[in-house]
Biopython code that builds the backbone (N, CA, C, O; Angstrom):
import numpy as np
from Bio.PDB.StructureBuilder import StructureBuilder

atoms = [
    (1, "UNK", "N", (23.385, 74.769, 118.725)),
    (1, "UNK", "CA", (24.526, 74.077, 119.527)),
    (1, "UNK", "C", (25.545, 75.059, 120.174)),
    (1, "UNK", "O", (26.230, 75.856, 119.533)),
    (2, "UNK", "N", (25.558, 74.912, 121.449)),
    (2, "UNK", "CA", (26.743, 75.816, 122.206)),
    (2, "UNK", "C", (27.114, 75.513, 123.415)),
    (2, "UNK", "O", (26.511, 74.642, 124.042)),
    (3, "UNK", "N", (28.084, 76.133, 123.897)),
    (3, "UNK", "CA", (28.561, 76.139, 125.242)),
    (3, "UNK", "C", (28.699, 77.589, 125.909)),
    (3, "UNK", "O", (28.879, 78.599, 125.228)),
    (4, "UNK", "N", (28.614, 77.594, 127.067)),
    (4, "UNK", "CA", (28.746, 79.062, 127.726)),
    (4, "UNK", "C", (29.565, 78.999, 128.741)),
    (4, "UNK", "O", (29.708, 77.868, 129.207)),
    (5, "UNK", "N", (30.157, 79.856, 129.240)),
    (5, "UNK", "CA", (31.076, 79.798, 130.458)),
    (5, "UNK", "C", (30.431, 80.864, 131.650)),
    (5, "UNK", "O", (30.274, 82.083, 131.593)),
    (6, "UNK", "N", (30.201, 80.131, 132.479)),
    (6, "UNK", "CA", (29.759, 81.272, 133.978)),
    (6, "UNK", "C", (30.816, 81.202, 134.851)),
    (6, "UNK", "O", (31.377, 80.141, 135.127)),
    (7, "UNK", "N", (31.228, 82.655, 135.461)),
    (7, "UNK", "CA", (31.199, 83.762, 134.624)),
    (7, "UNK", "C", (32.175, 83.932, 133.601)),
    (7, "UNK", "O", (33.310, 83.486, 133.775)),
    (8, "UNK", "N", (31.801, 84.642, 132.353)),
    (8, "UNK", "CA", (32.455, 84.889, 131.077)),
    (8, "UNK", "C", (33.733, 85.452, 131.091)),
    (8, "UNK", "O", (34.471, 85.341, 130.112)),
    (9, "UNK", "N", (34.086, 86.079, 132.158)),
    (9, "UNK", "CA", (35.347, 86.663, 132.194)),
    (9, "UNK", "C", (36.015, 86.587, 133.652)),
    (9, "UNK", "O", (35.279, 86.252, 134.581)),
    (10, "UNK", "N", (37.269, 86.858, 133.894)),
    (10, "UNK", "CA", (38.033, 86.740, 135.046)),
    (10, "UNK", "C", (38.871, 87.964, 135.274)),
    (10, "UNK", "O", (39.499, 88.470, 134.344)),
    (11, "UNK", "N", (38.893, 88.397, 136.357)),
    (11, "UNK", "CA", (39.862, 89.649, 136.843)),
    (11, "UNK", "C", (40.777, 88.923, 138.172)),
    (11, "UNK", "O", (40.367, 88.251, 139.119)),
    (12, "UNK", "N", (42.243, 89.382, 137.790)),
    (12, "UNK", "CA", (43.028, 88.862, 138.771)),
    (12, "UNK", "C", (43.752, 89.716, 139.214)),
    (12, "UNK", "O", (43.908, 90.526, 138.300)),
    (13, "UNK", "N", (44.553, 90.176, 140.487)),
    (13, "UNK", "CA", (45.368, 90.919, 140.925)),
    (13, "UNK", "C", (46.818, 90.472, 140.219)),
    (13, "UNK", "O", (46.972, 89.268, 140.014)),
    (14, "UNK", "N", (47.815, 91.332, 139.865)),
    (14, "UNK", "CA", (48.998, 91.094, 139.258)),
    (14, "UNK", "C", (49.846, 90.075, 140.191)),
    (14, "UNK", "O", (50.839, 89.505, 139.740)),
    (15, "UNK", "N", (49.443, 89.904, 141.375)),
    (15, "UNK", "CA", (50.260, 89.054, 142.389)),
    (15, "UNK", "C", (49.753, 87.604, 142.276)),
    (15, "UNK", "O", (50.400, 86.647, 142.700)),
    (16, "UNK", "N", (48.591, 87.508, 141.696)),
    (16, "UNK", "CA", (47.897, 86.084, 141.390)),
    (16, "UNK", "C", (46.977, 85.914, 142.185)),
    (16, "UNK", "O", (46.795, 86.674, 143.136)),
    (17, "UNK", "N", (46.097, 84.694, 141.882)),
    (17, "UNK", "CA", (44.605, 84.268, 142.302)),
    (17, "UNK", "C", (44.327, 83.204, 141.573)),
    (17, "UNK", "O", (44.984, 82.599, 140.726)),
    (18, "UNK", "N", (42.895, 83.000, 142.165)),
    (18, "UNK", "CA", (42.237, 81.828, 141.734)),
    (18, "UNK", "C", (40.764, 82.075, 141.398)),
    (18, "UNK", "O", (39.966, 82.642, 142.144)),
    (19, "UNK", "N", (40.542, 81.656, 140.370)),
    (19, "UNK", "CA", (38.731, 81.969, 139.899)),
    (19, "UNK", "C", (38.332, 80.612, 139.444)),
    (19, "UNK", "O", (38.998, 79.838, 138.756)),
    (20, "UNK", "N", (36.972, 80.420, 140.004)),
    (20, "UNK", "CA", (36.353, 79.031, 139.486)),
    (20, "UNK", "C", (35.078, 79.419, 138.660)),
    (20, "UNK", "O", (34.263, 80.257, 139.044)),
    (21, "UNK", "N", (34.999, 78.770, 137.570)),
    (21, "UNK", "CA", (34.072, 79.058, 136.577)),
    (21, "UNK", "C", (33.229, 77.675, 136.284)),
    (21, "UNK", "O", (33.620, 76.632, 136.809)),
    (22, "UNK", "N", (32.212, 77.682, 135.544)),
    (22, "UNK", "CA", (31.516, 76.486, 134.808)),
    (22, "UNK", "C", (31.335, 76.574, 133.454)),
    (22, "UNK", "O", (30.925, 77.598, 132.909)),
    (23, "UNK", "N", (31.617, 75.555, 132.875)),
    (23, "UNK", "CA", (31.299, 75.331, 131.461)),
    (23, "UNK", "C", (29.856, 74.782, 131.469)),
    (23, "UNK", "O", (29.493, 73.858, 132.196)),
    (24, "UNK", "N", (29.070, 75.438, 130.592)),
    (24, "UNK", "CA", (27.420, 75.022, 130.662)),
    (24, "UNK", "C", (27.273, 74.790, 129.015)),
    (24, "UNK", "O", (27.600, 75.545, 128.101)),
    (25, "UNK", "N", (26.596, 73.323, 128.971)),
    (25, "UNK", "CA", (26.368, 72.834, 127.737)),
    (25, "UNK", "C", (24.893, 72.810, 127.453)),
    (25, "UNK", "O", (24.145, 72.302, 128.288)),
    (26, "UNK", "N", (24.398, 73.334, 126.301)),
    (26, "UNK", "CA", (22.875, 73.468, 125.716)),
    (26, "UNK", "C", (22.687, 72.308, 124.732)),
    (26, "UNK", "O", (21.627, 72.012, 124.181)),
    (27, "UNK", "N", (24.046, 71.604, 124.573)),
    (27, "UNK", "CA", (23.722, 70.639, 123.542)),
    (27, "UNK", "C", (23.301, 69.338, 124.006)),
    (27, "UNK", "O", (23.524, 68.793, 125.087)),
    (28, "UNK", "N", (22.477, 68.827, 122.725)),
    (28, "UNK", "CA", (21.646, 67.527, 122.913)),
    (28, "UNK", "C", (22.621, 66.149, 122.987)),
    (28, "UNK", "O", (22.100, 65.038, 122.893)),
    (29, "UNK", "N", (23.816, 66.283, 123.132)),
    (29, "UNK", "CA", (24.709, 65.300, 123.292)),
    (29, "UNK", "C", (25.823, 65.539, 124.147)),
    (29, "UNK", "O", (26.083, 66.664, 124.574)),
    (30, "UNK", "N", (26.679, 64.235, 124.489)),
    (30, "UNK", "CA", (27.769, 64.632, 125.343)),
    (30, "UNK", "C", (29.032, 65.296, 124.445)),
    (30, "UNK", "O", (29.247, 64.986, 123.274)),
    (31, "UNK", "N", (29.685, 66.094, 125.077)),
    (31, "UNK", "CA", (30.905, 66.804, 124.391)),
    (31, "UNK", "C", (32.233, 66.709, 125.312)),
    (31, "UNK", "O", (32.184, 66.640, 126.540)),
    (32, "UNK", "N", (33.218, 66.713, 124.686)),
    (32, "UNK", "CA", (34.611, 66.710, 125.316)),
    (32, "UNK", "C", (34.737, 68.258, 124.664)),
    (32, "UNK", "O", (34.261, 68.821, 123.678)),
    (33, "UNK", "N", (35.761, 68.683, 125.906)),
    (33, "UNK", "CA", (36.479, 69.935, 125.645)),
    (33, "UNK", "C", (37.764, 70.204, 125.983)),
    (33, "UNK", "O", (38.215, 69.484, 126.874)),
    (34, "UNK", "N", (38.693, 71.268, 125.404)),
    (34, "UNK", "CA", (39.838, 71.265, 125.765)),
    (34, "UNK", "C", (40.155, 72.771, 126.036)),
    (34, "UNK", "O", (39.757, 73.548, 125.168)),
    (35, "UNK", "N", (40.765, 73.262, 127.035)),
    (35, "UNK", "CA", (40.856, 74.666, 127.136)),
    (35, "UNK", "C", (42.457, 74.859, 126.705)),
    (35, "UNK", "O", (43.323, 74.007, 126.905)),
    (36, "UNK", "N", (42.642, 75.982, 126.157)),
    (36, "UNK", "CA", (43.793, 76.803, 125.509)),
    (36, "UNK", "C", (43.999, 77.975, 126.335)),
    (36, "UNK", "O", (43.104, 78.562, 126.943)),
    (37, "UNK", "N", (45.204, 78.279, 126.322)),
    (37, "UNK", "CA", (45.612, 79.985, 126.840)),
    (37, "UNK", "C", (46.332, 80.620, 126.000)),
    (37, "UNK", "O", (47.032, 80.056, 125.159)),
    (38, "UNK", "N", (46.235, 81.872, 126.139)),
    (38, "UNK", "CA", (47.244, 82.816, 125.275)),
    (38, "UNK", "C", (48.435, 83.190, 126.184)),
    (38, "UNK", "O", (49.289, 83.933, 125.701)),
    (39, "UNK", "N", (48.571, 82.768, 127.395)),
    (39, "UNK", "CA", (49.617, 82.950, 128.271)),
    (39, "UNK", "C", (49.857, 81.629, 129.255)),
    (39, "UNK", "O", (49.346, 81.610, 130.375)),
    (40, "UNK", "N", (50.450, 80.821, 128.896)),
    (40, "UNK", "CA", (50.805, 79.559, 129.557)),
    (40, "UNK", "C", (52.027, 79.815, 130.902)),
    (40, "UNK", "O", (52.340, 78.927, 131.695)),
    (41, "UNK", "N", (52.435, 80.843, 130.910)),
    (41, "UNK", "CA", (53.642, 81.348, 131.832)),
    (41, "UNK", "C", (52.794, 81.668, 133.024)),
    (41, "UNK", "O", (53.096, 81.076, 134.061)),
    (42, "UNK", "N", (51.647, 82.613, 133.062)),
    (42, "UNK", "CA", (50.983, 83.072, 134.066)),
    (42, "UNK", "C", (49.588, 82.336, 134.472)),
    (42, "UNK", "O", (48.950, 82.535, 135.506)),
    (43, "UNK", "N", (49.343, 81.655, 133.668)),
    (43, "UNK", "CA", (48.099, 80.948, 133.982)),
    (43, "UNK", "C", (48.009, 79.394, 133.913)),
    (43, "UNK", "O", (48.578, 78.863, 132.959)),
    (44, "UNK", "N", (47.359, 78.599, 134.817)),
    (44, "UNK", "CA", (47.154, 77.073, 134.780)),
    (44, "UNK", "C", (45.520, 76.823, 134.896)),
    (44, "UNK", "O", (44.727, 77.555, 135.489)),
    (45, "UNK", "N", (45.268, 75.789, 134.288)),
    (45, "UNK", "CA", (43.865, 75.673, 134.290)),
    (45, "UNK", "C", (43.521, 74.127, 134.844)),
    (45, "UNK", "O", (44.330, 73.248, 134.546)),
    (46, "UNK", "N", (42.593, 73.846, 135.474)),
    (46, "UNK", "CA", (42.334, 72.628, 135.805)),
    (46, "UNK", "C", (40.648, 72.200, 135.686)),
    (46, "UNK", "O", (39.876, 73.023, 136.178)),
    (47, "UNK", "N", (40.201, 71.282, 135.222)),
    (47, "UNK", "CA", (41.051, 70.408, 134.147)),
    (47, "UNK", "C", (41.444, 71.077, 132.537)),
    (47, "UNK", "O", (40.703, 71.941, 132.067)),
    (48, "UNK", "N", (42.269, 70.749, 132.015)),
    (48, "UNK", "CA", (42.506, 71.012, 130.642)),
    (48, "UNK", "C", (41.600, 70.509, 129.890)),
    (48, "UNK", "O", (40.918, 71.278, 129.214)),
    (49, "UNK", "N", (41.407, 69.280, 129.838)),
    (49, "UNK", "CA", (40.537, 68.364, 129.046)),
    (49, "UNK", "C", (39.420, 67.624, 129.827)),
    (49, "UNK", "O", (39.688, 67.145, 130.929)),
    (50, "UNK", "N", (38.229, 67.519, 129.321)),
    (50, "UNK", "CA", (37.169, 66.867, 130.086)),
    (50, "UNK", "C", (35.966, 66.506, 129.428)),
    (50, "UNK", "O", (35.866, 66.603, 128.205)),
    (51, "UNK", "N", (35.246, 66.186, 129.993)),
    (51, "UNK", "CA", (33.684, 65.778, 129.057)),
    (51, "UNK", "C", (32.616, 66.560, 130.058)),
    (51, "UNK", "O", (32.684, 66.700, 131.279)),
    (52, "UNK", "N", (31.587, 67.031, 129.105)),
    (52, "UNK", "CA", (30.344, 67.554, 129.894)),
    (52, "UNK", "C", (29.076, 66.684, 129.177)),
    (52, "UNK", "O", (28.774, 66.703, 127.984)),
    (53, "UNK", "N", (28.530, 66.038, 130.092)),
    (53, "UNK", "CA", (27.294, 65.364, 129.572)),
    (53, "UNK", "C", (26.184, 66.014, 128.883)),
    (53, "UNK", "O", (26.220, 67.244, 128.861)),
    (54, "UNK", "N", (25.310, 65.488, 128.377)),
    (54, "UNK", "CA", (24.302, 66.377, 127.741)),
    (54, "UNK", "C", (23.619, 67.233, 128.406)),
    (54, "UNK", "O", (22.953, 66.861, 129.373)),
    (55, "UNK", "N", (23.660, 68.600, 127.993)),
    (55, "UNK", "CA", (22.630, 69.667, 128.674)),
    (55, "UNK", "C", (23.307, 69.759, 130.184)),
    (55, "UNK", "O", (22.581, 70.122, 131.109)),
    (56, "UNK", "N", (24.649, 69.442, 130.430)),
    (56, "UNK", "CA", (25.062, 69.386, 131.871)),
    (56, "UNK", "C", (25.888, 70.490, 131.965)),
    (56, "UNK", "O", (25.869, 71.364, 131.098)),
    (57, "UNK", "N", (26.907, 70.558, 133.329)),
    (57, "UNK", "CA", (27.767, 71.306, 133.196)),
    (57, "UNK", "C", (28.842, 70.547, 134.103)),
    (57, "UNK", "O", (28.712, 69.474, 134.693)),
    (58, "UNK", "N", (30.132, 71.557, 134.037)),
    (58, "UNK", "CA", (31.254, 71.157, 134.499)),
    (58, "UNK", "C", (31.969, 72.256, 135.197)),
    (58, "UNK", "O", (32.030, 73.380, 134.698)),
    (59, "UNK", "N", (32.562, 71.931, 136.449)),
    (59, "UNK", "CA", (33.648, 73.040, 137.203)),
    (59, "UNK", "C", (35.047, 72.937, 136.284)),
    (59, "UNK", "O", (35.478, 71.898, 135.782)),
    (60, "UNK", "N", (35.693, 74.362, 136.181)),
    (60, "UNK", "CA", (37.193, 74.215, 136.168)),
    (60, "UNK", "C", (37.516, 75.453, 136.794)),
    (60, "UNK", "O", (36.654, 76.304, 137.013)),
    (61, "UNK", "N", (38.847, 75.611, 137.124)),
    (61, "UNK", "CA", (39.586, 76.533, 137.850)),
    (61, "UNK", "C", (40.764, 77.035, 137.050)),
    (61, "UNK", "O", (41.537, 76.387, 136.344)),
    (62, "UNK", "N", (40.736, 78.285, 137.302)),
    (62, "UNK", "CA", (41.810, 79.343, 136.684)),
    (62, "UNK", "C", (42.706, 79.577, 137.889)),
    (62, "UNK", "O", (42.239, 79.780, 139.009)),
    (63, "UNK", "N", (43.927, 79.545, 137.642)),
    (63, "UNK", "CA", (44.970, 79.955, 138.702)),
    (63, "UNK", "C", (45.840, 80.926, 138.056)),
    (63, "UNK", "O", (46.487, 80.547, 137.080)),
    (64, "UNK", "N", (45.948, 82.149, 138.472)),
    (64, "UNK", "CA", (46.817, 83.160, 137.722)),
    (64, "UNK", "C", (48.012, 83.290, 138.796)),
    (64, "UNK", "O", (47.806, 83.547, 139.982)),
    (65, "UNK", "N", (49.239, 83.087, 138.256)),
    (65, "UNK", "CA", (50.302, 83.275, 138.878)),
    (65, "UNK", "C", (50.994, 84.718, 139.022)),
    (65, "UNK", "O", (50.600, 85.511, 138.167)),
    (66, "UNK", "N", (51.773, 85.132, 139.764)),
    (66, "UNK", "CA", (52.254, 86.394, 139.896)),
    (66, "UNK", "C", (52.901, 86.646, 138.588)),
    (66, "UNK", "O", (53.570, 85.807, 137.984)),
    (67, "UNK", "N", (52.641, 87.948, 138.155)),
    (67, "UNK", "CA", (53.318, 88.393, 136.755)),
    (67, "UNK", "C", (52.702, 89.680, 136.465)),
    (67, "UNK", "O", (51.858, 90.188, 137.204)),
    (68, "UNK", "N", (53.221, 90.320, 135.149)),
    (68, "UNK", "CA", (52.947, 91.618, 134.746)),
    (68, "UNK", "C", (51.504, 91.890, 134.604)),
    (68, "UNK", "O", (50.713, 90.950, 134.529)),
    (69, "UNK", "N", (51.122, 93.089, 134.563)),
    (69, "UNK", "CA", (49.741, 93.421, 134.158)),
    (69, "UNK", "C", (49.614, 93.228, 132.897)),
    (69, "UNK", "O", (50.406, 93.657, 132.058)),
    (70, "UNK", "N", (48.286, 92.357, 132.585)),
    (70, "UNK", "CA", (48.279, 92.210, 131.003)),
    (70, "UNK", "C", (46.906, 91.500, 130.775)),
    (70, "UNK", "O", (46.430, 90.774, 131.648)),
    (71, "UNK", "N", (46.289, 91.723, 129.600)),
    (71, "UNK", "CA", (45.088, 91.129, 129.330)),
    (71, "UNK", "C", (45.495, 89.675, 128.575)),
    (71, "UNK", "O", (46.492, 89.495, 127.876)),
    (72, "UNK", "N", (44.484, 88.718, 128.897)),
    (72, "UNK", "CA", (44.798, 87.565, 128.092)),
    (72, "UNK", "C", (43.572, 86.694, 127.902)),
    (72, "UNK", "O", (42.588, 87.156, 128.480)),
    (73, "UNK", "N", (43.382, 85.679, 127.318)),
    (73, "UNK", "CA", (42.132, 84.798, 126.984)),
    (73, "UNK", "C", (42.517, 83.437, 127.270)),
    (73, "UNK", "O", (43.660, 82.984, 127.343)),
    (74, "UNK", "N", (41.179, 82.717, 127.456)),
    (74, "UNK", "CA", (41.331, 81.259, 127.283)),
    (74, "UNK", "C", (40.265, 80.958, 126.289)),
    (74, "UNK", "O", (39.194, 81.556, 126.189)),
    (75, "UNK", "N", (40.695, 79.932, 125.548)),
    (75, "UNK", "CA", (39.601, 79.597, 124.539)),
    (75, "UNK", "C", (39.423, 78.109, 124.783)),
    (75, "UNK", "O", (40.297, 77.242, 124.771)),
    (76, "UNK", "N", (37.969, 77.968, 125.033)),
    (76, "UNK", "CA", (37.531, 76.467, 125.185)),
    (76, "UNK", "C", (36.979, 75.746, 123.948)),
    (76, "UNK", "O", (35.902, 76.114, 123.479)),
    (77, "UNK", "N", (37.745, 74.625, 123.339)),
    (77, "UNK", "CA", (37.210, 74.221, 122.157)),
    (77, "UNK", "C", (36.317, 73.274, 122.635)),
    (77, "UNK", "O", (36.365, 72.903, 123.808)),
    (78, "UNK", "N", (35.313, 72.745, 121.651)),
    (78, "UNK", "CA", (34.612, 71.448, 122.111)),
    (78, "UNK", "C", (34.136, 70.663, 120.769)),
    (78, "UNK", "O", (34.196, 71.120, 119.627)),
    (79, "UNK", "N", (33.662, 69.415, 121.142)),
    (79, "UNK", "CA", (33.375, 68.503, 119.845)),
    (79, "UNK", "C", (32.385, 67.494, 120.558)),
    (79, "UNK", "O", (32.543, 67.084, 121.708)),
    (80, "UNK", "N", (31.380, 67.163, 119.745)),
    (80, "UNK", "CA", (30.323, 66.381, 120.339)),
    (80, "UNK", "C", (31.233, 64.743, 120.211)),
    (80, "UNK", "O", (32.001, 64.384, 119.319)),
    (81, "UNK", "N", (30.801, 64.008, 121.433)),
    (81, "UNK", "CA", (31.531, 62.478, 121.309)),
    (81, "UNK", "C", (30.644, 61.568, 121.586)),
    (81, "UNK", "O", (29.645, 62.010, 122.154)),
    (82, "UNK", "N", (30.665, 60.276, 121.350)),
    (82, "UNK", "CA", (29.778, 59.262, 121.547)),
    (82, "UNK", "C", (29.811, 59.005, 123.188)),
    (82, "UNK", "O", (30.729, 59.461, 123.869)),
    (83, "UNK", "N", (28.914, 58.365, 123.657)),
    (83, "UNK", "CA", (28.555, 58.139, 124.934)),
    (83, "UNK", "C", (29.862, 57.198, 125.587)),
    (83, "UNK", "O", (30.282, 57.294, 126.740)),
    (84, "UNK", "N", (30.315, 56.378, 124.648)),
    (84, "UNK", "CA", (31.340, 55.511, 125.311)),
    (84, "UNK", "C", (32.886, 55.948, 125.097)),
    (84, "UNK", "O", (33.831, 55.180, 125.279)),
    (85, "UNK", "N", (32.985, 57.124, 124.735)),
    (85, "UNK", "CA", (34.357, 57.750, 124.638)),
    (85, "UNK", "C", (34.982, 57.970, 125.983)),
    (85, "UNK", "O", (34.515, 58.670, 126.882)),
    (86, "UNK", "N", (36.121, 57.268, 126.006)),
    (86, "UNK", "CA", (36.675, 57.601, 127.416)),
    (86, "UNK", "C", (37.955, 58.404, 127.478)),
    (86, "UNK", "O", (38.522, 58.681, 128.535)),
    (87, "UNK", "N", (38.396, 58.781, 126.202)),
    (87, "UNK", "CA", (39.878, 59.514, 126.216)),
    (87, "UNK", "C", (39.153, 61.161, 125.939)),
    (87, "UNK", "O", (38.490, 61.339, 124.918)),
    (88, "UNK", "N", (39.331, 62.132, 126.799)),
    (88, "UNK", "CA", (38.942, 63.413, 126.252)),
    (88, "UNK", "C", (39.828, 64.299, 125.298)),
    (88, "UNK", "O", (39.421, 65.274, 124.667)),
    (89, "UNK", "N", (40.853, 63.894, 125.302)),
    (89, "UNK", "CA", (41.811, 64.276, 124.307)),
    (89, "UNK", "C", (41.673, 63.841, 122.988)),
    (89, "UNK", "O", (42.064, 64.659, 122.155)),
    (90, "UNK", "N", (41.172, 62.649, 122.500)),
    (90, "UNK", "CA", (41.002, 61.734, 121.298)),
    (90, "UNK", "C", (40.349, 62.593, 120.324)),
    (90, "UNK", "O", (40.827, 62.532, 119.191)),
    (91, "UNK", "N", (39.147, 63.552, 120.542)),
    (91, "UNK", "CA", (38.553, 64.055, 119.451)),
    (91, "UNK", "C", (39.446, 65.298, 118.816)),
    (91, "UNK", "O", (39.371, 65.676, 117.646)),
    (92, "UNK", "N", (40.257, 65.820, 119.782)),
    (92, "UNK", "CA", (41.076, 66.820, 119.469)),
    (92, "UNK", "C", (42.366, 66.466, 118.835)),
    (92, "UNK", "O", (42.983, 67.283, 118.151)),
    (93, "UNK", "N", (42.690, 65.528, 119.004)),
    (93, "UNK", "CA", (43.951, 64.775, 118.186)),
    (93, "UNK", "C", (43.669, 64.476, 116.845)),
    (93, "UNK", "O", (44.483, 64.663, 115.940)),
    (94, "UNK", "N", (42.349, 63.939, 116.659)),
    (94, "UNK", "CA", (41.876, 63.723, 115.372)),
    (94, "UNK", "C", (40.962, 64.909, 114.566)),
    (94, "UNK", "O", (40.162, 64.654, 113.666)),
    (95, "UNK", "N", (41.216, 66.040, 115.007)),
    (95, "UNK", "CA", (40.883, 67.305, 114.463)),
    (95, "UNK", "C", (39.320, 67.553, 114.445)),
    (95, "UNK", "O", (38.792, 68.226, 113.560)),
    (96, "UNK", "N", (38.608, 66.960, 115.494)),
    (96, "UNK", "CA", (37.195, 67.183, 115.487)),
    (96, "UNK", "C", (36.453, 68.409, 116.172)),
    (96, "UNK", "O", (35.260, 68.382, 116.475)),
    (97, "UNK", "N", (37.219, 69.380, 116.359)),
    (97, "UNK", "CA", (36.744, 70.802, 116.943)),
    (97, "UNK", "C", (35.510, 71.039, 116.369)),
    (97, "UNK", "O", (35.523, 70.943, 115.142)),
    (98, "UNK", "N", (34.240, 71.375, 116.969)),
    (98, "UNK", "CA", (33.092, 72.084, 116.446)),
    (98, "UNK", "C", (32.985, 73.503, 116.748)),
    (98, "UNK", "O", (32.428, 74.332, 116.028)),
    (99, "UNK", "N", (33.498, 73.703, 117.748)),
    (99, "UNK", "CA", (33.245, 75.270, 118.253)),
    (99, "UNK", "C", (34.195, 75.524, 119.407)),
    (99, "UNK", "O", (34.842, 74.635, 119.960)),
    (100, "UNK", "N", (34.231, 76.980, 119.765)),
    (100, "UNK", "CA", (34.841, 77.410, 120.749)),
    (100, "UNK", "C", (34.069, 78.548, 121.512)),
    (100, "UNK", "O", (33.177, 79.229, 121.006)),
    (101, "UNK", "N", (34.587, 78.670, 122.943)),
    (101, "UNK", "CA", (34.140, 79.846, 123.479)),
    (101, "UNK", "C", (35.283, 80.603, 124.184)),
    (101, "UNK", "O", (36.221, 79.982, 124.683)),
    (102, "UNK", "N", (35.210, 81.794, 124.218)),
    (102, "UNK", "CA", (36.547, 82.622, 124.400)),
    (102, "UNK", "C", (36.111, 83.182, 125.909)),
    (102, "UNK", "O", (35.016, 83.716, 126.084)),
    (103, "UNK", "N", (37.207, 82.983, 127.116)),
    (103, "UNK", "CA", (36.963, 83.795, 128.197)),
    (103, "UNK", "C", (38.152, 84.888, 128.395)),
    (103, "UNK", "O", (39.343, 84.577, 128.390)),
    (104, "UNK", "N", (37.656, 86.232, 128.573)),
    (104, "UNK", "CA", (38.585, 87.302, 128.656)),
    (104, "UNK", "C", (39.217, 87.307, 130.093)),
    (104, "UNK", "O", (38.493, 87.123, 131.071)),
    (105, "UNK", "N", (40.460, 87.501, 130.212)),
    (105, "UNK", "CA", (41.336, 87.530, 131.353)),
    (105, "UNK", "C", (41.895, 88.752, 131.557)),
    (105, "UNK", "O", (42.377, 89.299, 130.566)),
    (106, "UNK", "N", (41.964, 89.480, 132.920)),
    (106, "UNK", "CA", (42.316, 90.695, 132.922)),
    (106, "UNK", "C", (43.082, 90.457, 134.365)),
    (106, "UNK", "O", (42.543, 89.946, 135.346)),
    (107, "UNK", "N", (44.614, 90.984, 134.294)),
    (107, "UNK", "CA", (45.120, 91.029, 135.378)),
    (107, "UNK", "C", (45.748, 92.531, 135.710)),
    (107, "UNK", "O", (46.452, 93.131, 134.898)),
    (108, "UNK", "N", (45.374, 93.083, 137.091)),
    (108, "UNK", "CA", (45.546, 94.485, 137.261)),
    (108, "UNK", "C", (46.012, 94.691, 138.385)),
    (108, "UNK", "O", (46.246, 95.841, 138.756)),
]
sb = StructureBuilder()
sb.init_structure("model")
sb.init_model(0)
sb.init_chain("A")
sb.init_seg("    ")
for serial, (resi, resn, name, xyz) in enumerate(atoms, 1):
    if name == "N":
        sb.init_residue(resn, " ", resi, " ")
    sb.init_atom(name, np.array(xyz, "f"), 0.0, 1.0, " ", f" {name:<3s}", serial, name[0])
structure = sb.get_structure()
């Protein structure tokens, strides 16, 4: 059971930029995800929470604001959820994380 991210890393100019990625699931059930950043001052992510259907994929965007040259990371946590779950934050508030994927980000 796993998720992958395509592309698996991102490089931005220190002046800022945008990168589009896909979270791809090979899991045989629906999953909820949550994206956490090691640097909330320079990065914004859309969406932060969401769902991925069985063996599906979803797009998310990373926006890098102007800031110092630095290496950072995003961690995408995920958990299996029932088909009728409507709130993507709910499993994480309940501590249901099952795994995570890390994306390395570099500003140069």
